[in-house]
PALO-960347 format. One record per residue (C-alpha): x, y, z. Coordinates in steps of 0.1 Angstrom, whole numbers, plus 5000, padded with zeros to 4 digits. Layout:
BEGIN
XYZ...
//
This chain:
BEGIN
696742175621695341895601695941605624694741705658692441415665694541155649697741255668695841285701694440935695697940805686699240955719696440785738696840445721700640435727700140535763702640745782706140695771708540535795710640785815713640715836712640665871714340885897717540745912716940555944718640705974721640515988720540256014721840336049724340116065722739826082723439786120725439496132723539176134723338946165724738596161721238446162720038676133723138586113722438216117718838256106719938446075722438176065719837906070717338096049719838136020720637766022716937676021716437885989719337715972718037375981714537475968716037585935718037265931715337025943713437015909716636925891717436645916713836505914713936515876717136305877715936075905712735985886714435975852712536275837713936435805716136735811713936915785711136935811713437125834714537355806710837415797709937495832712937735835711837905802708337955815709638095848712138335830709338445807707038505836709638705855710438905824706738985818706239085854709239315855708239475822704739535833705839685867708339905847705540035825703340105855706040295873706940485842703340585836702940695872706140905869704941065837701541155850703141315881705741515862703841575829704541945827708341905833708441615809706741805782708942115788712041905784710841745752709242065737711242045705710441685696707941605668704541755672702741425670704341315703702941615723699941555746696741685731696541995753699842135739699342385710695842245701693142495709690242255703691542005729691442175763693342075794690942065824693442075852690742215876688741895871691841675877692341865910688741785920689241415911692441405931690841555961687741325960689741015951689940875987686240915991685640735958687840455972685640446003682540415982684040135961685139945992681639976006680139865973682439565970682139446006678439516013676839455979678939275954680539015978677138895992675838865957678838655946678538435977674838375970675438285933677437965940677937715968681637715960682038085966680338106000683638186017684638455993685638796008687439105998690439126021691739456008690239735987692540035981692340265951695640415960696740775957696840805918693540935906692040905872693241185850691641375821694441455797692141665776688541745766687341835732683741975727681741925695678942175694678842245656676941935645673541935664672242235683670142005705673141815720676541865735679241615725682441575745685541365739687341285772690941165768691240935798694540825813694840615844698040465857697040385893698440195923695040035929695239715951692239485954692639135970690038865972690238535991688238215991689038056024687437716016690037655989692937856004692838065972694038425970694038655940694039025932695139325912697939555920698239835895696139915864696740115833693840245811694140485782691440575758689040835744685540835759682741015741680041165763676841295746674441515765671141495747668441615743668941965757665642065773664142375788663942255823666142135851668541935847668642095812669841755798667441465791670041185792673841115793675240865768678840745769680940505750684540445737684740505699687740265698688840005723690940165751694340035760694339815791697239675812696639485845699239375870697939055887698738925922698138595940696838305921696138535891699838575887699438285863697738535839701138715835702638405819703538495782700538405760698038415789698538775797697438895763694538655764693338765799693539135790691639065757688838885776688439185800688439425770685839215753683639245784684139625784683539645747680239465750678939755770681040065763682640035728680640135697678040025686677339965723676440255745675640325781672640565785671540715818668140895815667741205837664041285830660841095826658941045793662240995774662640745745665740585760665740315732666440585706669440715725670840365734670340235699670040525675669940485637673340495621674640825607675140665573676940385554680340415537681040195506684740125504686340035471689839895478691339935444695139905443698439985459701840095445705440095456705039865485708039745505709639415495709739175525710438845509714238905503716838645493720238575508719538785539718539095520721339095494718739035467715439215468712438995464708739075464705839065488702438895489700339185500696839185515694939455533692939465566690239735569688739835602685940075612685240015649684439655654683839595617686839415602687439305566690439125550691139125513692638835493696438835490698238895457701338675451704738835445703539185436704639525449701839695429698839475437695339535424692439405446689339565431687239475462684239645477683039655514680239835532680539965567678040115591679040455606677640525640679440845649680941125629683141305637685141045656685140715637687940645613688740395585692040225592693740035564696739815572698739635546700639305553702839065535701438715536703938465551703738105563704838195599704138555608702938825584705139125579703739475583703839705551702240025564698940175575696640475566693840635585690940835570688541045591685040945580683741295587685641395555683841135535680441255549681141615538682741535504680241245497682841085475686641065481688740905454692440935462695840785469696840755506700440735517701240445541702640545574705340355594706740215562709640335539707340365509703940265496700540405489697040265486694240375462690740395478687340515466685040605495681340675490679040815517675540665514672740875529669740705546666440785530663140735549661140705516661040415491660540645461664140585448664440225457664040105421666740355410669140235437668639865428669239945391672440125399673639835420673139595392675539795371678339765397680739475397683139355424685139055433683339015466680538765467678139005483676339245458675939615468673239675493670139885485669139945521669939875558667539735583667639825620665739595644665239695680664139385699662439525730660439255749658038965748654938885768653438565781655738315763654837955768656237775798658737485797657837125808656837105844655437465843658937615846659837955834661837955801665138145795664238315762666538445735665838565700667438465666666838715638667738585603667738755569668938525541672238375553672838625582671638525617672138735648671238645684670038855714671138805749669338545771666938655798666938375824663838245843661038455828658238425803658038805798661738885789663039235782666039225758666439585746668939465719669539625685670639465653671539595619671439415585672439505549669539435525670039375488666439395476663739455503661039375478662039005479663438945514661838855547662738875584662638545602662338585640662638275662662138295700663937995716664937865750668637905759669437555748668337655713666237335711662837445724661037695702658837945721657438105690658238245656657438535633658038615596657638965583658039045546660139355541657639465515655339535544657839795556657839965521654140025525654340165561654740525572658440635574659440275565658940185602657039925621656840005659654239775674653339445691653539135669651538815676653838515677653138205656653437845670653237985705650638075732647438255724648538565743652238545733653438865718656639035709657339405708659839535683660739845663661839775627663240055606664240035569666440295553667340325516670940375508671340675484674440805467673841155453674141185415676141505419678641345443680941205417684541325420686941405392689641175380691741075410695141225415698141005405699840795431702440975452706140915451707041035485707740825515705040735540706040965569705041295582701641465584700641385549701141015552697740865550696141015581693541285576691141485597688341715590690542025588692042005553694142275539695342305504696141935502693841645494692741375518695741165511698241445517698641515480697741805458694041855460692141785428689242015420686141825430682941865411680542085430677141945442674142115426671942115457672442145494672441845518671041975551670541745582667141575587666341825615666442125591663142315589661442115617660842405640657342545647655842865658653842925690651443225690650543365724647643615727647643775761644043905764643144015799643143935837640543945864640343975901643944055907645044135943645544495953649144585963649044965963647345005997647145326018647445406055649045076063646444876044643345036060642445186026642444945997644045065965644744915931647744755913649644845882649944495866652144375839653044015827656443845820656343545797659443315797659843045770662942875756665343135771663343425757661443675779658543885768657144165789653744335784653044705790651844825824648244915830647745175857645545115887643444825874642644485890640944365858643444475831643044425794646344395775645444255740649044185732650443925708653843735710655343475686658243245692660042985671660442655691661842315686659642025699661741905729660541715759660041905791659642255777657442485797656042835794656043045825653743335831654343575860652343885870653844185889652644515902654844805889656245015917658945275920661245065942660544685939657744535919655244325939654343965930650743905917650943535909652243285884651442965865653142725840652042555809653542245792654442295756653541935749649942005759649642305737651042115706648641835713645642065715646842295686644442575698643642685734641342965745640742955783641343115817644143015840644143065878647143225894649143025919650743145951648243425955644743455970642943535937643343625901643143455867644443525832642743485798645043345771644543235735647443015723647942835690650642605677650542715640650342455613652842485584651642435549652842495513649442615500649642955483645843005484645942965521648543245523646143485508643443395534646043425562647243765550643643885547642943775583646143925597645344265581642144275602643844225635645244495658647044455690648144695717651844615713651744695675652744345665651744225630651143855630653543645609652243485578655143255571658243095585661543125565664342865568667842945553670542675550674042815542676142525529679242655511680742905487683042885457685543105440685643385465688143665459691443685477692343955502694244265492697444115504696943805482696043565511692843355511690043505532688543385565684943405552681743445572678143505561675743755576672043695568669443975573665743995570664344335579665844415613666744055622670343945615672343625620676043535615677743205606681043095620684243215604685842945583689642895580691443055551689842925519688243055487685742765489684642765526681942545540679642645569676642395570674542625592670742685594668742985604665043085606663043405604659443515610657943675578655143925580654343935542656543715519655343915489657244225499660244115519663844065508666543835522670043985522673243775523676543935528680043765528683043925544686543845557686243835595683344085593685644335576686544335539683444255518683743945496680343965479676644005485673243865474669643965477666743705474663243835468660843605488658243645461660543435439660443155464656543165462656843065426659042755433657642395438657042325475658242685482661842575481664742745464667842535464670742635441673942825435673643205436676143445419677543705443677444075435680644285440682843975436684543765409682543635380682943275393682043365430678943175441677243055472675042745477671842815497668542655504665642895511662442725524659242905531656342765552652942935554651742965590648142855589645742955617642442805627641043155633641543255596639842935585636942985608636343345598636843295561634243025562631843265579632543525552631643275525628243225542627343585536625543635570628243885581628043765617631343705635631443405658634343285679636142955682634642725709636342705743639142455745638342165768641442055787639941745804641841505782645241635794647141495823647541785848650541625865652641775837651342125845653742195874651142335898648642535877644942475872642542535844639142685850636442725825633542975826631942775854633142935885631942665908634342395896634142065914636941965938638641645927641341405937643341195913644040835924645540515909644040205926645439865915646539515926650039375918649839005912653638975912653939125947650539005960649639345974647139625969648539965962646940315961648740615946647540965955648641185926647041525931644041745938642542025919640042315924640142275962638142525982639942786002639842746039641643066049642743396035645943226024644042946005644642606021647242366034645842036021646741676028644941346020644141086046642240756041641340426056640240096042636939986057636039776076639039856099638239866136641739916148642740176121645739976110645140076073644940446081647340656060648041016052650141216028652441506034650941856037651242106009651342466020649142726004648242525974644742465960646042235933648542025952650541735938651441445962652541145941652740925971652240545970650740325998650939945998648839686017649539316020646139186011645038895989643038995958639838855972640339036005641139365987637839355967635939346000637439676011636040026008638240326005637140616027639340916016639241266029641041586018641641806048643142146057646042136082645042426104646442526138644942376170643142696180642042786145638442826136639142736100637242436088639342116085637441896060637642016024635941706008635741336009634941035987633940675995634940405969633840045968636939845956634639575944633439815917636939885904639039665881642039635904644139435879643839715853645439965877642940245868644040615871641040845875639741175889637141145916634741415927634941525964631841605984631641816015630041536035629741166029626341066016
//
C-alpha cells in the first residue's frame, strides 16, 4: 500500500463528501386559521412585497442608474447562494459523520483513495472508543467553554477598549456534534525517546456562539463550523518518572481546512470574495501558532529545556532542482479547441509554508526550467514536496497537474533523481532532482562544501547555501526607557545580508521575553555577519544593536553560542540573551544516483501518478521502473547513536537494620533475612538473601546501560525474606543526574520510612574512551575483582547499527523474503523489525551490548525470512574492531551461506569503559610501595537535595547537624518580602517512629504575632520536604529591620511526653542580601543562644 499517508491526507483535505440528506417527512395539515390570523398573514405578505419593490421605486424616483439595482441584486443572489451552499456542506458533513459506517459500506467498491484512513490501512487505526468518550464529555466541554468565555474572556475584552464595555456573550452552545478522530497513526520507529502521533481530526459541528454589543445595537456570531486536518502530537522526552512524558508538542503539518457559517452582522463575511478572505485571516491566526514551523509546547515536568522542543533544529535541508517537464496538456487552444495550441507553463513548489514559483516558458509543452531551490525540513515523516504546474494566462492561469513527494524518501535515499507523473491531468510529467543535505556540527568540511557550491550553476540569483543559521531570540534585560521615563515596546530585527526578519513586539516592558526562532541560509559563514537591532514598536527609536561575525561561531564549541550579549548603543546594563546555532550543509559523496529513468508515457492517474510515500515496492519514487541506485559505502546513523552510558552499582553492605523475625509476640528480639531490590530504567536487580543478619555484607555488582534523560531515578528497597510475605526494611531514591554530575560516589545512605538502617554503595558513571592502553589497565583491574554474584565487570560498550542489506537470496518459492536480523553477543540477543518483501531491505536500527573482554568475544549476525529460512550469516571478531581508527568498523560485510553478491551494511563501534578505581590503583602500582589505598569519600554537599525525593546522605560522622533550607528574598516588582521553606535534613528522632516535623516562624519584633506562620506537618519523616512560600507586604527598609525566629517542631499528641522542639534558628534579615534571593542551608540548634 504505497500511498497510505497521501490518500489519507487527500481525504482529509477534501473533507467529507456530500451525501443526500434524508427526505423530510411530510408536513402535517395545518389547522383552519381564524379570520384575524388570515388578515395578519395577508398584510405580512403585502409588506414583504412592498419592501422588495421599494429599492426599485426609490432608484427611479431619485434618478439612479438601473445598474445599481442590478449590482445590488447580484450581490444579494451571490450572498444567498453562498449561504445555501455553506449550509448544505455543513448538513452533508454532519450526515456523513453520523452515518460513516453505512456510507462506507455502501461505497465499499469505489476507488481505494476515497476510503477513510481506517479502512484497510493497518497503520492508521480507528479509535472509536476515544470518540465515544469525547461524545459523552462534549456537553461538559461546552459548559467549560461557556464559563471561560463569560467569566474570563468577556471581562478581558470589555477592559481592553472603551467601545467594547457593553460586550457580552448571549449564547454559547457547542451543540451535540462532538469533535471526531477519524484515525490515529503512531510513529515509534524514528526515535526511541519519543512517541509521535498523527491525529486525523474531523469536526462538522452545530456550534452556536452569539455576541452582542448593546451600545451599538450590534449582534454577531457563528452557527456551524467545519474543521478537517492532520494534527501531529509528539510526546517527548520519555522519562523514567511520572508522568513518563516530559512535554507535549502539537502542530498541524499542513494548514487544516476551515469553513465557518456566520450569523448576525458577520453575515457580511459570507458575501462572495469576503468569505474566502475571512476564512484565510482566521487560518493565518491558527497557522501563526499551530502550523509548522510553529508549535505549541506544554511542559509537564520541571528542569526541561522547553525552547529546544518549541524551536528545535530542522531535520535537514532539501535542495530541489526543477529541471524540466514533458508532454504537458495544451491549454491555449484556437477556434474553441478545434486546433491544438501550446501552453506557457510554470511550476509552483510548496513545502509547508515555503513557496517558490519558477519562471514561465512561452509556448512549450516540454519546458526546461533548470532552477534550484532550498527548503528547510522540520518534520520527517510527514512533510511533503508538492509541485503544481500551471499555464500562464492574462486572466486566470490554467491547471496542468500536480505531484507530491514524501520527503522521508529523500532523507533515506539521500538523492532522488526521477520523473514524476502529474496527477489530475490527462498527461504530463516533471523531472526533479532532490538532494538531502545533512546538518554537520563541525566546520571541518566547510571549505569542501564551499568549493562544491562554486561548481554548481543555476538560473536562480541565489547561490547554493553552505550552512543554515538558527537564531533563538530569548529575552532582553534592562533596555533603555523611552522619553518621559516610559516603558518601551521592544521588538528585534535580525539581518543577514539582504534578508531581515522581525520578532513579535512585547508591549510596555524594558525586559521583554520574545522566545522567537528564526532560520537563515548562509552562503559563506567566513565572510558574513549577524546584525541585530532592538527597536521600539514604531521602528524609529533604537534601543540597542549587536553585530556578531559568523566566524566567531566557527571557533565555538559545537558551532553554538548560548549566552548573554552586551548591547551596543544602549544602557550600561542592557543585555540580550540568544542561542545561535550554525550547521554546515553536507551532501554525502556516496549519495549520487545513477542516470535517471526516462520520462514516462502513461497518463497522470492512479497510484503511480506522482505521489509517493515511504513504502516503496518495486517501482521508483515517480511510479516508474526503479533504477538501481548506487549503494552508499558507509552507514548514516542518527546523531543519538552511541550516546548511551553505563552506570556501575556496587552494593557493599548495610548496617543497623530493623529486626522483623521476632519471637513470642515480639518479647524476644530476633534477626532479619535482608535482600535488596534495585529498580532503574524499567530494569530490576535483586541481591541474594543473607540469613539472620542485621549488618549484612553483599558485595554485589550491577551494570546497566542508560540514556541521559531528565527525571530518571534509581530506587533501592530492602526486604526481609519470609515464607509468606516479605517484610519491608526501608527504601531510598537517587537522582541519576546527581550521579552523572559527581561521576564517582562512595557513601552511606540512610533508609526512609523505618526507624533505623543505612546502606553502603559505591556507584560510578563510567567514562567512555577510545584509548587502547587504557583497555589493558582496565582489564588488569577487572581481573583482580571478585563479587558475590559472580559478575565480571565490563571493560567496553559495543554499539551496533544495522542499516541495510543488498542482494539477498529469494525464498524457495521464488518470492522476495521478509528479512529480519538477529544480533547475538554471548548470551545476549536482539532482533530487528521484519521488513516488507525485498532483496534489499533497510532497517536503520541500533543496539548495544556490554563486553567483558573485547579481545576474545565475537559478534554474530544472522539474517532470516520471518525468523525461519536462513538468508545468510556473519561473524565479527571484536579484536578486529580494536585495530580500527577510533574503534569504529563501518562497511559492507559479505554474508556466509548466501549469494556471492549478498551483503549487509553495519557500523560496529567500541567504547572502552574507563574507571577511576583502575586509574587510582594503577598509579599506586607504579609507585612501587605496594600499599593499597582507597578513593576518598564523595562529598555530596554541592548537590541540591530537593531532587533526591526524600532520602538523605550521611557521612562517617554519625552526629550530623540538623539543618533547614530556606530562600529569603524581596520582590521589588511586588513590593513584598517572601520566605520559602524548602526542606529539612538530619532531624533528630522524637519518638520510636521518628518525627512528625513542621516549621513555624515569626518576624520579630511582632507583639501581636501577625507574622506568625507554619507549614504543613510531614508524618514520620526525618528529611521532610515542604516547598511552601509565605509573603509579607513590607517595604524593603522595613523588611531589613526584621529578625526571623524559626523553629522546627515535632507534632506530638496533647498527652505525649515526647519533646516538641527539634531545633531553631534566629536570622537577622539585615545581614542577608534580600534582593539576591539567597537559597541556603541553616544549622538548627536545640535552644536559641
